[in-house]
C-alpha positions as CSV (number, residue, x, y, z in Angstrom):
1,X,102.1,133.2,103.8
2,X,102.3,129.5,103.2
3,X,105.7,128.1,102.1
4,X,105.5,126.1,98.9
5,X,107.7,123.1,98.1
6,X,108.1,120.6,95.3
7,X,107.0,117.0,95.5
8,X,108.3,114.4,93.1
9,X,106.2,111.4,92.2
10,X,107.9,108.2,93.1
11,X,105.1,105.7,92.5
12,X,101.4,105.3,92.3
13,X,98.8,102.5,92.4
14,X,95.0,102.2,92.3
15,X,93.6,101.2,95.7
16,X,90.0,101.4,94.6
17,X,88.2,101.9,91.3
18,X,88.3,105.7,91.6
19,X,91.1,106.2,94.2
20,X,94.8,106.3,93.6
21,X,97.5,106.1,96.2
22,X,100.5,108.3,95.3
23,X,103.9,108.3,96.9
24,X,106.1,111.4,96.6
25,X,109.4,112.7,98.0
26,X,110.0,116.3,98.9
27,X,112.4,117.4,96.3
28,X,114.1,120.4,97.9
29,X,116.0,118.4,100.5
30,X,114.1,119.8,103.5
31,X,112.0,117.8,105.9
32,X,108.2,117.8,106.1
33,X,107.4,117.9,109.8
34,X,103.8,116.7,110.3
35,X,101.5,115.2,112.9
36,X,99.4,112.3,111.7
37,X,95.9,113.6,110.8
38,X,97.2,116.7,109.1
39,X,97.0,117.4,105.3
40,X,98.9,119.1,102.6
41,X,97.5,121.4,99.8
42,X,98.4,120.8,96.2
43,X,98.5,123.9,94.0
44,X,97.8,124.0,90.3
45,X,96.0,126.1,87.7
46,X,92.8,125.6,85.8
47,X,92.9,125.7,82.0
48,X,92.0,129.4,82.0
49,X,95.0,130.1,84.2
50,X,93.2,130.7,87.4
51,X,94.9,129.4,90.6
52,X,93.4,126.3,92.2
53,X,94.3,124.1,95.2
54,X,93.1,120.8,96.7
55,X,93.6,119.4,100.2
56,X,94.8,115.8,100.8
57,X,95.4,114.1,104.2
58,X,98.8,112.5,104.6
59,X,98.6,108.7,104.5
60,X,102.2,108.2,105.4
61,X,102.9,105.7,108.2
62,X,105.7,107.2,110.3
63,X,106.3,107.3,114.0
64,X,108.4,110.4,113.7
65,X,108.6,113.6,111.5
66,X,109.4,113.0,107.9
67,X,113.0,113.6,106.9
68,X,114.6,114.4,103.6
69,X,113.9,111.7,101.0
70,X,111.2,110.0,103.0
71,X,107.8,109.2,101.5
72,X,104.9,111.7,101.4
73,X,101.8,109.6,100.7
74,X,98.3,110.8,99.8
75,X,95.1,109.2,98.4
76,X,93.4,111.0,95.5
77,X,89.8,110.4,94.6
78,X,89.3,110.8,90.9
79,X,86.3,112.9,89.8
80,X,85.0,112.7,86.2
81,X,85.9,116.0,84.5
82,X,87.7,117.2,87.6
83,X,90.6,119.7,87.1
84,X,92.7,118.0,89.8
85,X,92.0,114.6,88.3
86,X,93.3,115.7,84.9
87,X,96.4,117.1,86.6
88,X,97.1,113.8,88.5
89,X,96.3,111.6,85.5
90,X,98.9,113.5,83.4
91,X,101.5,113.2,86.2
92,X,104.2,110.7,85.4
93,X,106.8,109.1,87.8
94,X,109.5,111.7,88.2
95,X,107.1,114.6,87.6
96,X,106.5,117.3,90.1
97,X,103.6,119.0,91.8
98,X,103.6,122.2,94.0
99,X,102.5,121.7,97.6
100,X,102.3,123.5,100.9
101,X,101.6,122.6,104.5
102,X,101.1,120.6,106.6
103,X,97.8,122.0,107.9
104,X,95.0,120.9,110.2
105,X,94.2,119.9,113.8
106,X,92.5,116.5,113.1
107,X,95.1,114.8,115.3
108,X,95.5,112.6,118.3
109,X,96.3,114.9,121.3
110,X,99.2,114.2,123.7
111,X,97.0,115.1,126.7
112,X,94.2,112.6,125.9
113,X,93.4,110.4,128.9
114,X,90.6,108.4,127.3
115,X,90.3,104.6,127.4
116,X,89.0,104.2,123.9
117,X,89.1,105.8,120.5
118,X,86.2,105.4,118.1
119,X,87.6,106.1,114.6
120,X,84.8,106.5,112.1
121,X,85.4,107.1,108.4
122,X,84.2,106.6,104.8
123,X,86.1,106.5,101.6
124,X,89.4,108.4,101.6
125,X,88.3,109.7,105.1
126,X,90.2,106.8,106.6
127,X,93.5,108.2,105.2
128,X,94.5,110.0,108.4
129,X,93.7,106.9,110.4
130,X,96.3,105.0,108.4
131,X,98.9,107.7,109.3
132,X,97.9,107.5,113.0
133,X,98.6,103.7,113.3
134,X,102.1,104.2,114.9
135,X,100.7,106.7,117.4
136,X,97.8,104.4,118.2
137,X,100.3,101.5,118.7
138,X,102.2,103.7,121.2
139,X,99.0,104.7,123.1
140,X,97.9,101.1,123.3
141,X,101.3,100.1,124.7
142,X,101.6,103.0,127.2
143,X,98.0,103.6,128.2
144,X,96.3,100.3,127.4
145,X,93.7,102.0,125.3
146,X,91.3,100.3,122.9
147,X,90.6,101.4,119.3
148,X,87.6,100.7,117.1
149,X,87.8,101.6,113.5
150,X,84.4,101.7,111.7
151,X,85.1,102.0,108.0
152,X,82.3,102.6,105.6
153,X,82.3,101.7,101.9
154,X,79.6,100.8,99.3
155,X,81.4,97.7,98.0
156,X,84.5,95.6,99.0
157,X,86.6,97.0,96.2
158,X,86.2,100.5,97.6
159,X,87.7,99.6,101.0
160,X,91.0,101.4,100.7
161,X,93.9,100.4,102.9
162,X,92.0,97.4,104.2
163,X,95.1,95.2,104.1
164,X,96.9,97.7,106.4
165,X,94.1,97.8,108.9
166,X,93.6,94.1,108.9
167,X,97.3,93.4,109.4
168,X,97.5,95.9,112.2
169,X,94.4,94.4,113.9
170,X,96.0,90.9,113.6
171,X,99.0,91.9,115.6
172,X,97.3,94.3,118.1
173,X,94.4,92.8,120.1
174,X,93.2,96.2,121.3
175,X,92.6,97.4,117.7
176,X,89.3,96.3,116.2
177,X,88.7,96.8,112.5
178,X,85.0,96.9,111.5
179,X,84.3,97.4,107.8
180,X,80.7,98.3,106.9
181,X,79.3,97.8,103.4
182,X,76.1,99.7,102.4
183,X,75.5,98.0,99.0
184,X,77.5,94.7,98.6
185,X,79.1,92.4,101.1
186,X,82.4,90.6,100.3
187,X,82.2,87.0,99.1
188,X,84.3,86.1,102.1
189,X,83.6,88.8,104.7
190,X,86.1,89.9,107.4
191,X,85.0,88.4,110.7
192,X,83.9,91.9,112.0
193,X,82.3,93.0,108.7
194,X,78.8,94.6,109.0
195,X,76.1,95.3,106.5
196,X,74.9,98.8,106.3
197,X,76.3,102.3,107.1
198,X,78.8,103.1,109.8
199,X,76.1,105.0,111.6
200,X,74.0,101.9,111.7
201,X,76.9,100.0,113.5
202,X,77.7,102.8,115.9
203,X,75.2,101.8,118.6
204,X,76.7,98.3,118.8
205,X,79.8,99.9,120.3
206,X,78.0,101.8,123.0
207,X,79.8,105.1,123.1
208,X,80.9,105.8,126.7
209,X,80.7,109.5,127.8
210,X,83.6,109.1,130.2
211,X,86.0,106.8,128.4
212,X,85.6,107.6,124.7
213,X,86.9,110.1,122.2
214,X,85.4,109.9,118.7
215,X,86.9,110.9,115.3
216,X,84.7,111.4,112.3
217,X,86.1,111.9,108.8
218,X,84.7,111.5,105.3
219,X,81.3,112.0,103.7
220,X,79.6,115.1,105.2
221,X,76.3,113.3,105.7
222,X,78.0,110.5,107.6
223,X,79.9,113.0,109.7
224,X,76.8,115.0,110.6
225,X,74.7,111.9,111.3
226,X,77.3,110.4,113.6
227,X,77.9,113.7,115.3
228,X,74.3,114.0,116.2
229,X,74.1,110.3,117.3
230,X,77.2,110.7,119.5
231,X,75.8,113.9,121.1
232,X,72.6,112.0,121.8
233,X,74.6,109.4,123.8
234,X,75.9,112.3,126.0
235,X,79.4,112.3,124.5
236,X,80.7,115.9,125.1
237,X,81.3,117.9,121.9
238,X,85.0,118.5,122.7
239,X,85.4,114.7,122.6
240,X,84.0,114.5,119.0
241,X,86.6,115.6,116.5
242,X,85.4,116.1,112.9
243,X,86.8,116.6,109.4
244,X,84.6,116.5,106.3
245,X,85.7,115.5,102.8
246,X,84.0,117.1,99.9
247,X,84.8,116.1,96.3
248,X,85.7,119.2,94.2
249,X,86.1,119.5,90.4
């Protein structure tokens, strides 16, 4: 049975018109050991009293396990009329939520011997990649790997955590940040910005069957489309790691 623990809200800010970044601390004095790429579940009740839960990838940037009092960060997409949205909207700084975890296997693996990671995400699907930055930094230093992050959004204001990825790319030459906009380009585009969907930009980076491992996270249509495209290139299925994000009310 999953062990539940309280999280206390420390701060929050909007990172997109419908996405809020929330910072919590675990409020029972125990550490939350997690691997970047994992998620926690938040437990609450519907208005009729029925139990409910939602899953949120950890966005926390740490190069070690979380300890007591350290940040637990998630990104929450607000859904009109959503029960979880109502719960988070009513949550004030100092308030508590009930959580469990961490869960999931959408992680970088210690035995990887690849030469490049292709990280592909849309919307809040880039949250785990933010948490992975310290591990990617270590892999670039120790193994000389390259990393390409293809991040899809409709408009510039929906590109969450862009400042983190841009700053990381500016100080790590082996990390390439490629934002893709399907509806509206920025007034002053990032040098690597592309027009269209992430799947449209994928062929440009010529997936290599021997050297690449791909991660897909976000919109299920994007995940399925990119999965099929990567299989077509000959990339073995075990080297394509997937996680789909589905908005729930």
